MILO-491337 format. One record per atom (N, C-alpha, C): residue number from 1; residue in three letters; atom name; y, x, z. Coordinates in pm, whole numbers, plus 50000, padded with zeros to 5 digits. Each point is the difference from the previous one (the first is absolute). Example, Ala and Ser with C-alpha at 12.3 -4.5 7.8 and 13.67 -1.06 7.14 Angstrom:
BEGIN
R   i  aa at     Y     X     Z
R   1 ALA  N 49431 51319 50780
R   1 ALA CA 50119 49911 50000
R   1 ALA  C 50120 50090 50000
R   2 SER  N 50105 49965 49928
R   2 SER CA 50119 50082 50006
R   2 SER  C 50109 49923 50073
This chain:
BEGIN
R   i  aa at     Y     X     Z
R   1 MET  N 50324 49154 51386
R   1 MET CA 49941 50099 49909
R   1 MET  C 50102 50108 49968
R   2 ARG  N 49964 50124 50019
R   2 ARG CA 50094 50110 49979
R   2 ARG  C 50023 50022 49851
R   3 VAL  N 50125 50025 49964
R   3 VAL CA 50036 50033 49863
R   3 VAL  C 50006 50151 49987
R   4 SER  N 49949 50053 49889
R   4 SER CA 50002 50145 49980
R   4 SER  C 50140 50055 50018
R   5 ALA  N 50010 50113 50072
R   5 ALA CA 50130 50060 50025
R   5 ALA  C 50067 50045 49872
R   6 TRP  N 49920 50046 49903
R   6 TRP CA 50059 50040 49872
R   6 TRP  C 50066 49881 49931
R   7 VAL  N 49936 49883 50007
R   7 VAL CA 50057 49880 49940
R   7 VAL  C 50126 49959 50073
R   8 CYS  N 50002 50017 50132
R   8 CYS CA 50122 49970 50077
R   8 CYS  C 50115 50087 49954
R   9 ILE  N 49971 50129 49977
R   9 ILE CA 50105 50091 49952
R   9 ILE  C 50051 49955 49865
R  10 CYS  N 49909 49963 49912
R  10 CYS CA 50041 49956 49867
R  10 CYS  C 50082 49872 50009
R  11 ALA  N 49965 49912 50093
R  11 ALA CA 50075 49876 50017
R  11 ALA  C 50144 50029 50040
R  12 ALA  N 50017 50101 50084
R  12 ALA CA 50135 50036 50042
R  12 ALA  C 50080 50055 49884
R  13 VAL  N 49935 50080 49917
R  13 VAL CA 50067 50057 49884
R  13 VAL  C 50028 49891 49897
R  14 LEU  N 49910 49903 49991
R  14 LEU CA 50009 49894 49900
R  14 LEU  C 50133 49926 50007
R  15 SER  N 50046 49973 50122
R  15 SER CA 50122 49919 50014
R  15 SER  C 50123 50072 49948
R  16 ALA  N 49992 50133 49986
R  16 ALA CA 50116 50077 49956
R  16 ALA  C 49982 50062 49863
R  17 THR  N 49892 49964 49930
R  17 THR CA 49967 50066 49874
R  17 THR  C 50001 49900 49886
R  18 VAL  N 50078 50023 49898
R  18 VAL CA 49999 49916 49882
R  18 VAL  C 49880 50039 49916
R  19 GLY  N 49926 49903 49950
R  19 GLY CA 49886 50030 49916
R  19 GLY  C 49868 49983 50072
R  20 CYS  N 50001 49981 50132
R  20 CYS CA 49878 49969 50072
R  20 CYS  C 49962 49856 49968
R  21 THR  N 49872 49975 49990
R  21 THR CA 49952 49864 49984
R  21 THR  C 49890 49977 50100
R  22 SER  N 49980 49875 50038
R  22 SER CA 49890 49969 50091
R  22 SER  C 49925 49881 49944
R  23 SER  N 49872 49993 50035
R  23 SER CA 49916 49890 49956
R  23 SER  C 49917 49954 50116
R  24 ASN  N 49993 49870 50024
R  24 ASN CA 49922 49947 50111
R  24 ASN  C 49943 49867 49957
R  25 SER  N 49868 49986 50009
R  25 SER CA 49935 49876 49960
R  25 SER  C 49914 49950 50112
R  26 ASP  N 50012 49873 50032
R  26 ASP CA 49916 49940 50102
R  26 ASP  C 49875 49939 49940
R  27 ASP  N 49988 50001 49866
R  27 ASP CA 49883 49944 49935
R  27 ASP  C 49887 50099 50013
R  28 SER  N 49890 49959 50061
R  28 SER CA 49891 50093 50026
R  28 SER  C 49889 49992 49898
R  29 SER  N 50013 49914 49896
R  29 SER CA 49894 49989 49901
R  29 SER  C 50006 50118 49906
R  30 ALA  N 49882 50040 49948
R  30 ALA CA 49993 50114 49909
R  30 ALA  C 49899 49971 49892
R  31 ASP  N 50042 50007 49875
R  31 ASP CA 49913 49978 49887
R  31 ASP  C 49950 50134 49952
R  32 THR  N 49869 50023 50011
R  32 THR CA 49943 50129 49961
R  32 THR  C 49918 49989 49874
R  33 SER  N 50022 49895 49920
R  33 SER CA 49917 49977 49883
R  33 SER  C 50035 50091 49884
R  34 GLY  N 50120 50053 49996
R  34 GLY CA 50040 50082 49887
R  34 GLY  C 50047 50135 50043
R  35 ALA  N 50026 50088 49901
R  35 ALA CA 50051 50134 50031
R  35 ALA  C 50095 50042 49891
R  36 GLN  N 50093 50086 50036
R  36 GLN CA 50092 50053 49902
R  36 GLN  C 50026 50145 50034
R  37 SER  N 50044 50076 49903
R  37 SER CA 50024 50141 50022
R  37 SER  C 50134 50022 50067
R  38 ALA  N 50001 50084 50104
R  38 ALA CA 50126 50035 50066
R  38 ALA  C 50076 50097 49912
R  39 SER  N 50132 49988 50000
R  39 SER CA 50082 50087 49916
R  39 SER  C 49996 50142 50051
R  40 SER  N 49982 50095 49906
R  40 SER CA 50008 50140 50039
R  40 SER  C 50144 50046 49984
R  41 THR  N 50040 50098 50081
R  41 THR CA 50136 50053 49994
R  41 THR  C 49994 50150 49995
R  42 ALA  N 50117 50060 49971
R  42 ALA CA 50005 50145 49992
R  42 ALA  C 49971 50062 50135
R  43 GLU  N 50031 49925 50110
R  43 GLU CA 49983 50056 50132
R  43 GLU  C 49860 49980 50056
R  44 THR  N 49921 49911 49939
R  44 THR CA 49873 49962 50059
R  44 THR  C 49888 50004 49899
R  45 THR  N 49878 49988 50052
R  45 THR CA 49883 50007 49916
R  45 THR  C 49904 49889 50035
R  46 ALA  N 49893 49991 49924
R  46 ALA CA 49885 49915 50033
R  46 ALA  C 50032 49851 50001
R  47 ALA  N 50049 49946 49886
R  47 ALA CA 50015 49856 49989
R  47 ALA  C 49861 49937 50005
R  48 ARG  N 49989 49880 50056
R  48 ARG CA 49869 49937 50016
R  48 ARG  C 50018 49849 50006
R  49 PRO  N 49891 49924 49985
R  49 PRO CA 50011 49854 50006
R  49 PRO  C 50053 49954 50135
R  50 THR  N 50074 49889 50001
R  50 THR CA 50051 49944 50124
R  50 THR  C 49977 49850 50003
R  51 LEU  N 50004 49941 50118
R  51 LEU CA 49992 49854 50013
R  51 LEU  C 50124 49939 49938
R  52 THR  N 49984 49884 49937
R  52 THR CA 50107 49949 49914
R  52 THR  C 50076 49879 50055
R  53 ASN  N 49964 49949 50117
R  53 ASN CA 50073 49887 50056
R  53 ASN  C 50148 50035 50008
R  54 PRO  N 50088 49922 49934
R  54 PRO CA 50143 50035 49998
R  54 PRO  C 50064 50001 50138
R  55 LYS  N 49942 49928 50096
R  55 LYS CA 50060 49992 50132
R  55 LYS  C 49974 50123 50087
R  56 ILE  N 49914 50090 49954
R  56 ILE CA 49974 50120 50080
R  56 ILE  C 50042 50128 49927
R  57 GLN  N 50075 49986 49891
R  57 GLN CA 50042 50118 49925
R  57 GLN  C 50110 50076 50074
R  58 PRO  N 50003 50132 49988
R  58 PRO CA 50102 50080 50068
R  58 PRO  C 50135 49988 49930
R  59 PRO  N 50108 50027 50071
R  59 PRO CA 50131 50001 49937
R  59 PRO  C 50012 50116 49903
R  60 SER  N 50087 49986 49902
R  60 SER CA 50022 50106 49903
R  60 SER  C 50065 50120 50065
R  61 GLN  N 49957 50118 49957
R  61 GLN CA 50063 50124 50044
R  61 GLN  C 50084 50062 49888
R  62 ASP  N 50021 49926 49891
R  62 ASP CA 50063 50055 49881
R  62 ASP  C 50150 50021 50015
R  63 ASN  N 50065 49932 50094
R  63 ASN CA 50146 50007 50011
R  63 ASN  C 50049 50102 50102
R  64 ASN  N 49911 50086 50045
R  64 ASN CA 50038 50097 50102
R  64 ASN  C 50009 50140 49941
R  65 GLN  N 50098 50077 50046
R  65 GLN CA 50026 50131 49943
R  65 GLN  C 49910 50109 50057
R  66 TYR  N 49947 49979 50120
R  66 TYR CA 49918 50102 50067
R  66 TYR  C 50072 50135 49996
R  67 SER  N 50127 49999 50036
R  67 SER CA 50082 50120 49991
R  67 SER  C 49958 50107 50100
R  68 ASN  N 49924 49961 50103
R  68 ASN CA 49955 50099 50096
R  68 ASN  C 49868 50066 49959
R  69 GLY  N 49952 49969 49881
R  69 GLY CA 49880 50064 49948
R  69 GLY  C 49870 49939 50044
R  70 LEU  N 50002 49891 50077
R  70 LEU CA 49875 49937 50041
R  70 LEU  C 49937 49926 49882
R  71 PRO  N 49867 50002 49990
R  71 PRO CA 49934 49931 49889
R  71 PRO  C 49994 49849 50021
R  72 ARG  N 49967 49928 49898
R  72 ARG CA 49973 49858 50013
R  72 ARG  C 49870 49981 50078
R  73 VAL  N 49987 49886 50064
R  73 VAL CA 49876 49965 50068
R  73 VAL  C 49903 49944 49897
R  74 VAL  N 49884 50059 49989
R  74 VAL CA 49900 49957 49902
R  74 VAL  C 49907 49895 50060
R  75 PHE  N 49941 50031 50112
R  75 PHE CA 49899 49914 50061
R  75 PHE  C 50065 49881 50067
R  76 ASP  N 49977 49882 49946
R  76 ASP CA 50050 49877 50060
R  76 ASP  C 49885 49931 50074
R  77 PRO  N 50006 49991 50132
R  77 PRO CA 49885 49947 50075
R  77 PRO  C 49969 49854 49974
R  78 CYS  N 50098 49922 49954
R  78 CYS CA 49972 49858 49979
R  78 CYS  C 49926 49974 49869
R  79 THR  N 50020 50085 49900
R  79 THR CA 49937 49975 49870
R  79 THR  C 49888 50097 49967
R  80 TRP  N 49990 50110 50073
R  80 TRP CA 49895 50098 49970
R  80 TRP  C 49875 49983 50084
R  81 VAL  N 50012 49947 50120
R  81 VAL CA 49886 49992 50091
R  81 VAL  C 49918 49874 49968
R  82 SER  N 49873 50019 49975
R  82 SER CA 49915 49889 49958
R  82 SER  C 49966 49907 50116
R  83 ASP  N 49965 49876 49965
R  83 ASP CA 49953 49905 50100
R  83 ASP  C 49875 50054 50071
R  84 GLN  N 49914 50068 49923
R  84 GLN CA 49876 50051 50056
R  84 GLN  C 50026 50100 50112
R  85 ALA  N 50097 50090 49978
R  85 ALA CA 50033 50099 50102
R  85 ALA  C 50055 49934 50125
R  86 ILE  N 50087 49901 49982
R  86 ILE CA 50060 49930 50113
R  86 ILE  C 49893 49926 50080
R  87 GLN  N 49908 49935 49929
R  87 GLN CA 49894 49926 50068
R  87 GLN  C 49908 50094 50076
R  88 LYS  N 49966 50114 49940
R  88 LYS CA 49914 50097 50068
R  88 LYS  C 50067 50057 50124
R  89 ALA  N 50132 50006 49998
R  89 ALA CA 50074 50050 50116
R  89 ALA  C 50010 49896 50111
R  90 GLY  N 49958 49876 49971
R  90 GLY CA 50000 49897 50102
R  90 GLY  C 50121 49910 50001
R  91 PHE  N 50073 49997 49887
R  91 PHE CA 50119 49916 49991
R  91 PHE  C 49982 49896 49889
R  92 ASP  N 50085 49900 50002
R  92 ASP CA 49989 49887 49907
R  92 ASP  C 50079 50030 49873
R  93 PRO  N 49933 50017 49885
R  93 PRO CA 50072 50029 49876
R  93 PRO  C 50099 49891 49961
R  94 SER  N 49970 49874 50035
R  94 SER CA 50089 49891 49961
R  94 SER  C 50131 50001 50079
R  95 SER  N 50007 50082 50104
R  95 SER CA 50124 50009 50079
R  95 SER  C 50095 50105 49944
R  96 ARG  N 49964 50061 49890
R  96 ARG CA 50082 50106 49938
R  96 ARG  C 50144 49949 49979
R  97 HIS  N 50098 50074 50048
R  97 HIS CA 50139 49960 49981
R  97 HIS  C 50090 50123 50006
R  98 ARG  N 50107 49994 49925
R  98 ARG CA 50097 50109 50005
R  98 ARG  C 50083 49989 50127
R  99 VAL  N 50015 50111 50067
R  99 VAL CA 50095 50011 50110
R  99 VAL  C 50125 50059 49934
R 100 THR  N 50110 50009 50072
R 100 THR CA 50124 50045 49939
R 100 THR  C 49986 50139 49939
R 101 ASP  N 50033 50011 49871
R 101 ASP CA 50003 50128 49931
R 101 ASP  C 50142 50055 50002
R 102 PHE  N 50011 50133 49998
R 102 PHE CA 50130 50064 49992
R 102 PHE  C 49999 50097 49883
R 103 VAL  N 50093 49981 49907
R 103 VAL CA 50009 50087 49883
R 103 VAL  C 50136 50066 49999
R 104 ALA  N 49999 50130 50020
R 104 ALA CA 50120 50081 49997
R 104 ALA  C 49953 50143 49975
R 105 GLU  N 50079 50099 50039
R 105 GLU CA 49953 50136 49983
R 105 GLU  C 49876 50023 50086
R 106 GLN  N 49995 49939 50117
R 106 GLN CA 49877 49991 50077
R 106 GLN  C 49945 49860 49980
R 107 THR  N 49881 49993 49944
R 107 THR CA 49941 49871 49963
R 107 THR  C 49872 49976 50079
R 108 PHE  N 49983 49874 50046
R 108 PHE CA 49879 49961 50071
R 108 PHE  C 49953 49865 49945
R 109 LEU  N 49874 49996 49956
R 109 LEU CA 49937 49877 49953
R 109 LEU  C 49895 49960 50104
R 110 THR  N 50003 49875 50043
R 110 THR CA 49919 49959 50115
R 110 THR  C 49922 49873 49972
R 111 CYS  N 49875 49999 50046
R 111 CYS CA 49914 49882 49985
R 111 CYS  C 49933 49970 50133
R 112 GLY  N 49980 49871 50028
R 112 GLY CA 49938 49959 50125
R 112 GLY  C 49878 49913 49979
R 113 PHE  N 49908 50007 50096
R 113 PHE CA 49877 49920 49998
R 113 PHE  C 49971 49955 50143
R 114 LYS  N 49927 49889 50013
R 114 LYS CA 49966 49947 50131
R 114 LYS  C 49849 50010 50023
R 115 GLY  N 49964 50020 50126
R 115 GLY CA 49860 50001 50041
R 115 GLY  C 49983 49918 50125
R 116 ALA  N 49876 49986 50046
R 116 ALA CA 49973 49918 50117
R 116 ALA  C 50066 50055 50125
R 117 GLN  N 49995 50133 50017
R 117 GLN CA 50057 50062 50119
R 117 GLN  C 50122 50088 49971
R 118 LYS  N 50015 50042 49874
R 118 LYS CA 50105 50095 49967
R 118 LYS  C 50072 49960 49872
R 119 GLY  N 50120 50053 49985
R 119 GLY CA 50071 49995 49873
R 119 GLY  C 49998 50139 49940
R 120 LEU  N 50007 50009 49868
R 120 LEU CA 50001 50128 49929
R 120 LEU  C 50127 50011 49919
R 121 ARG  N 50069 50113 50012
R 121 ARG CA 50115 50029 49916
R 121 ARG  C 49977 50131 49926
R 122 LEU  N 50032 50000 49872
R 122 LEU CA 49989 50120 49917
R 122 LEU  C 50138 50029 49945
R 123 ILE  N 50052 50119 50029
R 123 ILE CA 50135 50037 49961
R 123 ILE  C 49994 50128 49916
R 124 SER  N 50043 49990 49876
R 124 SER CA 49997 50114 49907
R 124 SER  C 50142 50048 49975
R 125 GLY  N 50028 50126 50031
R 125 GLY CA 50136 50050 49988
R 125 GLY  C 50009 50133 49928
R 126 ASN  N 50124 50040 49971
R 126 ASN CA 50022 50126 49929
R 126 ASN  C 50067 50107 50087
R 127 VAL  N 50004 49978 50131
R 127 VAL CA 50052 50102 50090
R 127 VAL  C 49899 50115 50005
R 128 PRO  N 50044 50124 49986
R 128 PRO CA 49907 50112 49998
R 128 PRO  C 49914 50009 50126
R 129 TRP  N 49878 50045 49982
R 129 TRP CA 49904 50013 50109
R 129 TRP  C 50056 50086 50114
R 130 ASP  N 50067 50109 49966
R 130 ASP CA 50055 50088 50103
R 130 ASP  C 50100 49928 50090
R 131 GLN  N 50077 49909 49941
R 131 GLN CA 50095 49923 50081
R 131 GLN  C 49927 49903 50092
R 132 ASP  N 49891 49944 49951
R 132 ASP CA 49919 49911 50084
R 132 ASP  C 49942 50079 50117
R 133 LEU  N 49950 50120 49973
R 133 LEU CA 49946 50085 50106
R 133 LEU  C 50105 50030 50106
R 134 GLN  N 50120 50030 49956
R 134 GLN CA 50108 50030 50094
R 134 GLN  C 50036 49879 50085
R 135 LYS  N 50000 49884 49937
R 135 LYS CA 50041 49879 50071
R 135 LYS  C 49903 49963 50112
R 136 VAL  N 49871 50027 49979
R 136 VAL CA 49899 49962 50100
R 136 VAL  C 49946 50122 50075
R 137 ALA  N 50074 50108 49998
R 137 ALA CA 49958 50122 50069
R 137 ALA  C 49975 49970 50148
R 138 GLY  N 49888 50050 50049
R 138 GLY CA 49965 49979 50140
R 138 GLY  C 49917 49877 50025
R 139 ARG  N 49989 49913 49902
R 139 ARG CA 49917 49881 50017
R 139 ARG  C 49913 49973 49877
R 140 ASN  N 49961 50108 49935
R 140 ASN CA 49910 49986 49885
R 140 ASN  C 49883 50096 50014
R 141 GLN  N 49892 49965 49935
R 141 GLN CA 49880 50084 50001
R 141 GLN  C 49948 50010 49856
R 142 PRO  N 49992 50121 49944
R 142 PRO CA 49956 50014 49861
R 142 PRO  C 49854 49958 49981
R 143 THR  N 49973 49946 49883
R 143 THR CA 49865 49962 49963
R 143 THR  C 49991 49997 49848
R 144 THR  N 49888 49967 49946
R 144 THR CA 49985 49977 49856
R 144 THR  C 49927 49868 49979
R 145 VAL  N 50031 49933 49892
R 145 VAL CA 49935 49874 49963
R 145 VAL  C 49954 50013 49856
R 146 ASN  N 49872 50000 49977
R 146 ASN CA 49944 50022 49866
R 146 ASN  C 50051 50130 49939
R 147 GLY  N 50024 50101 50084
R 147 GLY CA 50050 50128 49953
R 147 GLY  C 50151 50006 49984
R 148 ARG  N 50070 49888 50021
R 148 ARG CA 50145 49997 49988
R 148 ARG  C 50064 50036 50135
R 149 GLN  N 50105 50081 49997
R 149 GLN CA 50071 50035 50122
R 149 GLN  C 50057 49874 50065
R 150 ALA  N 49982 49989 50130
R 150 ALA CA 50042 49880 50072
R 150 ALA  C 50030 50037 50144
R 151 MET  N 50049 49902 50074
R 151 MET CA 50022 50022 50144
R 151 MET  C 50000 49868 50074
R 152 TRP  N 49945 50006 50123
R 152 TRP CA 50015 49889 50093
R 152 TRP  C 50141 50006 50058
R 153 VAL  N 50062 49886 50018
R 153 VAL CA 50132 49994 50062
R 153 VAL  C 49993 49901 50116
R 154 SER  N 50044 50044 50117
R 154 SER CA 49994 49914 50118
R 154 SER  C 50139 49981 50058
R 155 ASP  N 50019 49888 50067
R 155 ASP CA 50125 49971 50069
R 155 ASP  C 49964 49925 50129
R 156 PRO  N 50013 50066 50116
R 156 PRO CA 49963 49936 50126
R 156 PRO  C 50071 49868 50026
R 157 GLN  N 50115 49979 49937
R 157 GLN CA 50074 49875 50019
R 157 GLN  C 49934 49882 49931
R 158 PHE  N 49909 50029 49906
R 158 PHE CA 49937 49893 49923
R 158 PHE  C 49848 50020 50001
R 159 PRO  N 49935 49977 50115
R 159 PRO CA 49855 50022 50010
R 159 PRO  C 49918 49905 49914
R 160 GLU  N 50062 49890 49954
R 160 GLU CA 49927 49905 49916
R 160 GLU  C 49998 50040 49853
R 161 THR  N 50069 50110 49966
R 161 THR CA 50010 50043 49861
R 161 THR  C 49921 50128 49977
R 162 CYS  N 49935 50008 49886
R 162 CYS CA 49929 50122 49961
R 162 CYS  C 50051 50041 49862
R 163 GLU  N 50014 50130 49977
R 163 GLU CA 50059 50048 49874
R 163 GLU  C 49933 50128 49951
R 164 ILE  N 49969 50001 49872
R 164 ILE CA 49960 50122 49930
R 164 ILE  C 50089 50014 49877
R 165 ASP  N 50061 50115 49985
R 165 ASP CA 50082 50029 49882
R 165 ASP  C 49920 50085 49902
R 166 LEU  N 50006 49964 49872
R 166 LEU CA 49926 50070 49894
R 166 LEU  C 50100 50067 49906
R 167 ARG  N 49982 50127 49975
R 167 ARG CA 50092 50071 49912
R 167 ARG  C 49974 49961 49855
R 168 THR  N 50109 49981 49924
R 168 THR CA 49991 49974 49857
R 168 THR  C 50093 50096 49926
R 169 LYS  N 49990 50003 49868
R 169 LYS CA 50090 50084 49923
R 169 LYS  C 50145 49954 50012
R 170 ALA  N 50020 49869 50012
R 170 ALA CA 50136 49947 50012
R 170 ALA  C 50054 50012 50142
R 171 GLY  N 49913 50004 50099
R 171 GLY CA 50042 50004 50140
R 171 GLY  C 49885 49974 50093
R 172 PHE  N 49988 49875 50047
R 172 PHE CA 49888 49966 50087
R 172 PHE  C 49982 49848 50004
R 173 VAL  N 49881 49960 50043
R 173 VAL CA 49967 49859 50021
R 173 VAL  C 49966 49982 50147
R 174 GLN  N 50065 49906 50066
R 174 GLN CA 49968 49966 50137
R 174 GLN  C 49900 49885 50001
R 175 VAL  N 49892 50018 50073
R 175 VAL CA 49902 49895 50025
R 175 VAL  C 50015 49962 50146
R 176 LEU  N 50048 49878 50026
R 176 LEU CA 50027 49957 50137
R 176 LEU  C 49928 49869 50030
R 177 THR  N 49940 49993 50118
R 177 THR CA 49943 49875 50047
R 177 THR  C 50065 49964 50133
R 178 ASP  N 50017 49871 50023
R 178 ASP CA 50059 49950 50124
R 178 ASP  C 49911 49889 50054
R 179 LEU  N 49963 50011 50127
R 179 LEU CA 49927 49892 50064
R 179 LEU  C 50088 49875 49999
R 180 ASN  N 49937 49886 49973
R 180 ASN CA 50077 49876 49992
R 180 ASN  C 50068 49965 50132
R 181 LEU  N 49933 50030 50110
R 181 LEU CA 50057 49977 50132
R 181 LEU  C 50002 50133 50075
R 182 PRO  N 50118 50048 50042
R 182 PRO CA 50008 50129 50068
R 182 PRO  C 49904 50014 50117
R 183 GLY  N 49973 49891 50072
R 183 GLY CA 49911 50006 50115
R 183 GLY  C 49856 50032 49965
R 184 GLU  N 49965 49987 49872
R 184 GLU CA 49863 50025 49957
R 184 GLU  C 49962 50147 50006
R 185 VAL  N 50100 50089 50013
R 185 VAL CA 49972 50143 49993
R 185 VAL  C 49903 50045 50108
R 186 LYS  N 49995 49930 50112
R 186 LYS CA 49910 50037 50108
R 186 LYS  C 49855 49972 49963
R 187 GLU  N 49976 49898 49921
R 187 GLU CA 49864 49963 49963
R 187 GLU  C 49963 50048 49860
R 188 THR  N 50098 50017 49915
R 188 THR CA 49976 50044 49863
R 188 THR  C 50088 50121 49970
R 189 PRO  N 49944 50120 50005
R 189 PRO CA 50081 50119 49970
R 189 PRO  C 50068 49986 49865
R 190 ALA  N 50128 50033 49995
R 190 ALA CA 50079 49978 49880
R 190 ALA  C 49945 50074 49879
R 191 CYS  N 49939 50116 50022
R 191 CYS CA 49955 50082 49888
R 191 CYS  C 49854 49978 49961
R 192 ASP  N 49935 49901 50059
R 192 ASP CA 49863 49969 49958
R 192 ASP  C 49998 49966 49851
R 193 GLY  N 49914 50067 49925
R 193 GLY CA 49986 49972 49857
R 193 GLY  C 50105 50063 49912
R 194 MET  N 50092 50077 50058
R 194 MET CA 50111 50054 49922
R 194 MET  C 49955 50103 49898
R 195 VAL  N 49902 50082 50035
R 195 VAL CA 49952 50101 49904
R 195 VAL  C 49943 49931 49877
R 196 ASN  N 49924 49894 50021
R 196 ASN CA 49946 49925 49887
R 196 ASN  C 50111 49940 49914
R 197 THR  N 50101 49941 50066
R 197 THR CA 50111 49940 49926
R 197 THR  C 50074 50105 49918
R 198 ALA  N 50033 50112 50061
R 198 ALA CA 50074 50105 49929
R 198 ALA  C 49917 50058 49885
R 199 THR  N 49869 50011 50020
R 199 THR CA 49911 50051 49895
R 199 THR  C 50000 49908 49879
R 200 LEU  N 49995 49870 50025
R 200 LEU CA 50001 49903 49891
R 200 LEU  C 50134 50000 49926
R 201 ILE  N 50110 50010 50074
R 201 ILE CA 50132 50001 49936
R 201 ILE  C 50020 50128 49921
R 202 GLU  N 49957 50113 50054
R 202 GLU CA 50017 50127 49929
R 202 GLU  C 49932 49995 49865
R 203 ALA  N 49884 49938 49993
R 203 ALA CA 49928 49993 49873
R 203 ALA  C 50074 49919 49895
R 204 GLU  N 50090 49911 50044
R 204 GLU CA 50077 49918 49908
R 204 GLU  C 50124 50072 49947
R 205 ILE  N 50044 50105 50067
R 205 ILE CA 50121 50071 49959
R 205 ILE  C 49980 50072 49866
R 206 GLY  N 49882 50057 49982
R 206 GLY CA 49972 50072 49876
R 206 GLY  C 50022 50148 50016
R 207 LYS  N 49910 50081 49948
R 207 LYS CA 50008 50145 50017
R 207 LYS  C 50124 50059 49933
R 208 GLY  N 50052 49933 49896
R 208 GLY CA 50118 50051 49933
R 208 GLY  C 50129 49982 50077
R 209 ASN  N 49990 49928 50111
R 209 ASN CA 50117 49974 50083
R 209 ASN  C 49988 50066 50136
C-alpha cells in the first residue's frame, strides 16, 4: 500500500525536528455513541462535534510554534467522519484506526478504513494548496467536489491507488483508496466509486473549513 508522499516528507523531517509527535493505533474499534465539541483556535474556525473514543483522538497541536505561518489542522478524519459516511462509501466503520500522525510545522492527521476490495486513507494536512499543486504538476486534473476545489492525482507507478485531493482553509485533504491486491487492478479499476467516496468525505469536512 502506497504511503502519501507528503507524509513521507514529514517523516523525514520528523527525525530531525524537536517537538514533532506521532500517534499510531492498531485498535480498530470506534465508539460513536457520544460527541464533544472540538476546540476552536485563533487560526481555525468551525468547531463541531467529534467521535469520542479515546483511542482514535488526534495528537495535540498545542506545543508547536507554527513559526512558518501555517495554520493548525482543523479537520481530523478519524473523529469527524461519521460511521454512516464510511458505510455509504463501501468501507467498514468498525475498522476505523489511526495511521501515523505527524505534528510539526507541517502537520498531517491520518485515518484508515478497510473494505472488501479496497482500503481507504484520509489524510488532512496544513500544507498550502498551491504547494500541493506544484508537487503533483503534470499528473493532476482539476475538478470540484460538492462545489469545493479539488483535483484527481495519478501516479503510473501505483495503478492500484486512486487519489482525490480536496482543498481546505488549512491546506488540503487527501482521499486515497488502494486495492487490497495489486493484481486486482485489471478486473477492478482502482478509481471505481471514487467520486462517491470523495463526495461523502467532503460533506464531513464542513463548509467552514
